[in-house]
C-alpha positions in Angstrom: 5.3 11.8 -8.8 9.1 11.3 -8.9 10.3 8.2 -10.6 13.6 6.7 -11.9 14.4 7.7 -15.4 17.9 6.4 -15.9 19.1 3.2 -17.6 17.1 0.3 -16.1 19.6 -2.4 -17.1 22.0 -0.9 -14.5 19.4 -1.7 -11.8 19.3 -5.4 -12.8 23.0 -5.6 -12.8 23.2 -3.9 -9.4 20.9 -6.6 -7.9 22.6 -9.4 -9.8 19.3 -10.8 -11.1 16.8 -10.1 -13.8 14.1 -7.7 -12.7 12.3 -7.9 -16.1 12.3 -4.1 -16.4 12.5 -4.2 -20.2 9.9 -6.8 -20.7 10.6 -9.5 -23.3 14.1 -8.3 -24.0 15.1 -9.7 -20.6 14.4 -13.2 -21.8 16.8 -12.9 -24.8 20.6 -13.1 -25.1 20.7 -9.3 -25.2 19.9 -9.1 -21.5 22.6 -7.1 -19.7 22.7 -9.4 -16.7 23.7 -12.3 -18.9 26.3 -10.3 -20.8 27.9 -8.6 -17.8 27.5 -10.6 -14.6 29.1 -8.0 -12.4 27.5 -4.8 -10.9 27.8 -1.5 -12.8 30.3 1.3 -12.1 34.0 1.7 -11.6 34.2 -0.6 -8.7 31.7 -3.2 -9.9 34.2 -6.0 -10.0 35.4 -5.4 -6.5 34.6 -8.0 -3.9 32.3 -6.7 -1.2 31.7 -8.2 2.2 28.0 -9.2 2.4 26.9 -8.2 5.8 23.3 -8.8 7.1 22.5 -5.1 6.6 23.7 -5.2 3.0 21.7 -8.2 2.2 18.6 -6.7 3.7 19.2 -3.4 1.9 19.6 -5.1 -1.4 16.4 -7.0 -1.0 14.5 -3.8 -0.2 16.0 -2.1 -3.2 15.1 -5.1 -5.4 11.5 -4.8 -4.4 11.4 -1.1 -5.0 12.9 -1.4 -8.4 10.7 -4.3 -9.5 7.6 -2.2 -8.8 9.1 1.1 -9.8 8.5 2.8 -6.5 10.5 5.6 -4.8 11.7 5.3 -1.2 9.1 7.6 0.4 6.2 5.7 -1.1 7.7 2.3 -0.3 8.0 3.4 3.4 4.4 4.4 3.3 3.4 0.9 2.0 5.5 -0.7 4.8 3.7 1.3 7.5 0.4 0.4 6.0 1.4 -3.3 6.0 2.6 -3.1 9.6 -0.8 -2.0 10.8 -2.7 -4.8 9.0 -3.4 -8.2 10.4 -1.1 -11.1 9.4 2.6 -11.2 8.4 3.9 -7.7 7.6 6.0 -9.0 4.7 3.1 -10.8 3.1 0.9 -7.7 3.6 3.6 -5.5 1.9 3.8 -7.7 -1.1 0.1 -7.9 -1.4 -0.2 -4.1 -1.4 2.5 -3.9 -4.1 0.8 -6.6 -6.2 -2.5 -4.8 -5.9 -1.3 -1.6 -7.6 -3.2 -1.0 -10.8 -0.1 -0.7 -13.0 1.1 -4.1 -11.7 -2.3 -5.7 -12.4 -2.2 -4.4 -16.0 1.3 -5.9 -16.3 0.2 -9.2 -14.8 -2.8 -9.4 -17.1 -0.5 -9.2 -20.1 -1.8 -5.8 -21.4 1.8 -4.4 -21.2 5.2 -5.9 -21.7 6.7 -4.3 -18.6 5.5 -2.5 -15.5 7.0 0.8 -16.8 4.8 0.4 -19.9 1.8 -0.5 -17.7 2.4 2.7 -15.6 2.4 4.8 -18.8 -0.8 3.2 -20.2 -2.6 3.9 -16.9 -1.3 7.5 -16.6 -2.4 8.2 -20.2 -5.9 7.1 -19.5 -6.0 3.8 -21.5 -7.2 1.7 -18.6 -10.6 1.5 -16.8 -11.7 0.0 -13.5 -15.3 -1.1 -13.4 -15.8 0.8 -16.7 -14.5 4.1 -15.2 -11.2 5.6 -16.3 -8.5 5.5 -13.7 -5.2 7.3 -14.4 -3.5 6.7 -11.1 -0.9 3.9 -11.3 -0.8 3.4 -7.5 -4.6 2.8 -7.4 -5.3 -0.3 -5.2 -7.6 -2.8 -6.9 -10.1 -4.8 -4.8 -11.5 -8.3 -5.1 -14.3 -8.4 -7.7 -13.2 -5.4 -9.7 -12.9 -5.6 -13.5 -9.9 -4.0 -15.2 -10.0 -3.5 -18.9 -8.5 -1.4 -21.7 -10.6 1.5 -22.8 -12.5 0.8 -26.1 -10.7 3.6 -27.9 -7.3 2.3 -26.9 -7.5 -1.4 -27.9 -5.8 -1.0 -31.2 -2.7 0.9 -30.1 0.5 -0.9 -31.0 2.0 -1.4 -27.5 -1.1 -3.2 -26.2 -1.5 -5.4 -29.2 2.2 -6.3 -29.2 2.1 -7.1 -25.4 -1.0 -9.3 -25.8 0.3 -11.2 -28.8 3.7 -11.7 -27.3 2.5 -12.7 -23.8 4.7 -15.6 -22.5 4.7 -15.1 -18.7 3.3 -17.4 -16.2 -0.3 -16.3 -15.3 -1.2 -15.5 -11.7 -4.0 -17.4 -9.9 -5.8 -14.3 -8.6 -6.6 -12.8 -12.0 -9.1 -14.2 -14.6 -8.0 -12.7 -17.9 -10.0 -12.5 -21.2 -7.4 -11.4 -23.8 -9.9 -11.1 -26.6 -11.9 -8.6 -24.6 -8.7 -7.2 -23.0 -10.4 -7.6 -19.6 -9.2 -9.0 -16.3 -11.2 -9.7 -13.1 -9.6 -9.8 -9.7 -11.0 -13.1 -8.4 -9.2 -12.9 -5.0 -6.6 -10.6 -3.4 -3.0 -11.6 -4.2 -1.4 -13.8 -1.6 1.9 -11.9 -1.7 3.6 -14.1 -4.2 6.1 -12.7 -6.8 6.2 -15.0 -9.8 8.8 -13.4 -11.9 11.2 -12.1 -9.3 11.4 -13.8 -5.9 11.5 -11.3 -3.0 12.4 -12.3 0.6 10.0 -10.1 2.4 11.3 -11.1 5.8 14.6 -9.4 5.1 12.7 -6.1 4.3 10.9 -6.3 7.6 14.2 -6.9 9.4 15.7 -3.9 7.7 12.9 -1.5 8.7 12.8 -3.0 12.2 16.3 -1.9 13.0 
């Protein structure tokens, strides 16, 4: 699957907010958003008129970049959310939060979503004791996500668990000694680390 492989700090600067794409580094004084508060590129310091369309586009791009999703897959998620009951925006965020790589990140088994995606794709993560190597796998209520027994001593996972400082989410019950997380309920569409205005994304796709 295609994915962005360029410098991720540019993405944070483009959205003028921390997207926590580099894990714990984003909380230190080395964060690019704190050091250079203007967008990247030759015309980064130029004043831009913030139209409704631009604000909606930036919100959509922010959501895409937080979860590491390309445009085609993001549109697929939007169409799926559109056909479900309830608010489309909340449905969209719930689908994004239910991705396996995001759950691994939320549980604290990885320091960033990019690292969580890599752990999943390399077969280090199990769902209900069965190996799942698809990062976009949608978890369901009651499922148990854990790190494979043979992967529990690898450095990235141990460092992520020991350095976990993020706010826990209410829909996950995590046992860090067993490296195990249980989905107690489906996520309600909240985004703890990066606030996303889902109504603006819906307005953009409704044009």
